[in-house]
N, C-alpha and C positions, 0 to 999 in steps of 0.2 A: 881102176882102183876099186877096192872093195869098200863097202859101207864103213867098215872100221877105220880105214885110212882117211876117208872123208871126215869122219867124226873127229879123229886126232887133229887133222888140219884145221877144222873148225874150232876146236878147243884152243889150239895154239894161237890162232888169230884173235879169239876172244880174250885170251890172257894178255896178248900184246896190246890190244885196244884198251883193256882195263888199266894197264900200266901207263899208257900214254895219257889217259884221262886223269889218273891220280896225279901224275907229274904236272899236268896243266893246271889242275885245281890248286896245288900247293905252290907252284912256281910261276904261274901266269898272271898277267895284268888283264883284267876284264873290263876296265874303265879308265878314263883319264885320271880319276882319283887314285886307283891302284897303281897306275904308271908313276904318278908323282910320289906316292908313298914308298914305292920300291926304289926309285932312282935318286931322290934328293934327301938331304939331311933334315931331320925333324928339329924344329926350333920352338918348343912349347912356350918359351918366354915371350914370343912374338905373336901368339894367338890373339885373336880379337874375341874376347869372351869365349863362349862355347860354340859360336857359330863358324868362325873362320880359323882353320887349322893351318899353322905356319910351317914352312919348310924353307931351306936356304940352298943356294948354289953359288959357286965361285964364278960361274959364267954370267955374261951380260944378259939382260932380259930378252933381247932379240934372239940370242942363241938358245936360251931355255925354251922360249916360245916355239922356235923351229923344232927342237927335239920333241916337244909335246905334240905339236900339230902334225909332225911327220908320223907319229904313232897313232894319234886320235884326231881326226878332222873335226874342228868345232862347228857348231851350227852358226855362230856369229863370232866375229873377232873385231876388236877396236884397239888401235894403237895410237898413243899420243906421247907427249913428252913425259907424262907422269908414269907410264907403264903400258903393259899389254893386258888386255881384258878378253878372256876367252869364255864363251858361253857354250855349254853343252846342254843336253836334254834336261838333266836334273841338277847339274853342278856348274859352278864357275871356277875358273882358275885365273887368278889375278897375279901378274908378275910385275913387281915393282923394283926399281933400281935401289941398291944400297951400296955403301962404300966398298964392301968386299964382294960384290957380285949382284945377286938377286934375292929378293924375298918373294916366296911363292905362297899364295893364300888359297886354300881350298875351301869352298863355301857352297852350301846349298843355294840354288837359284832363288828360293823364297826370301832369303835374307840378303843375298848379294845384289839383286836387282835394286831394292830400295837403297842400299848402301852406296852403290855406284851409279845410281840413276843420273846424277848431275853430269857424269862423264859419258855414259853410254846410252842414255835415254833415247836419243834420236838415232842411234847406230845399232844397238842390239835389238833384234826383233823379239817378239814375245811369243812363246809357244814351243811345242816339242819339235825341235829339229828344223824349224823353218821360221821365216819372219812373219810378222802380222800381215803385211800387205801382199804377200803372195807374188804373183808374176806380172804379167803384161800391163799395157797401158790401161789406166782407169780402174784396175782391180784393187780392191781393198779400200777404196775411197768412200 
């Protein structure tokens, strides 16, 4: 091939790459927050102040949690009769049962941890992507 053909091939690949990047930016989910925002129905009347943004689903909390955790693995997860509590690096996703399915609350970790501490305090680790105590025997004590 001549240099001109290589140049044309390079330009074609660059254009294709740019189109894929633009598509990903406008139609992709780059966080658990984005996944919830794209997939579930907004329920502004159920927001908790300005901290927890509410969404709803007609599915059970366990099904919603499976959908979210299949797409985005949480750093920590706690499940009890009151709901499903997912902790990510900067955000929490709390899924509570309601008569018509689930209430999904997105909240920054700074306000979620104090709000749900009585439920998740001994179960959610604290820190970015891992638990406070780390790993093996005797560590973190």
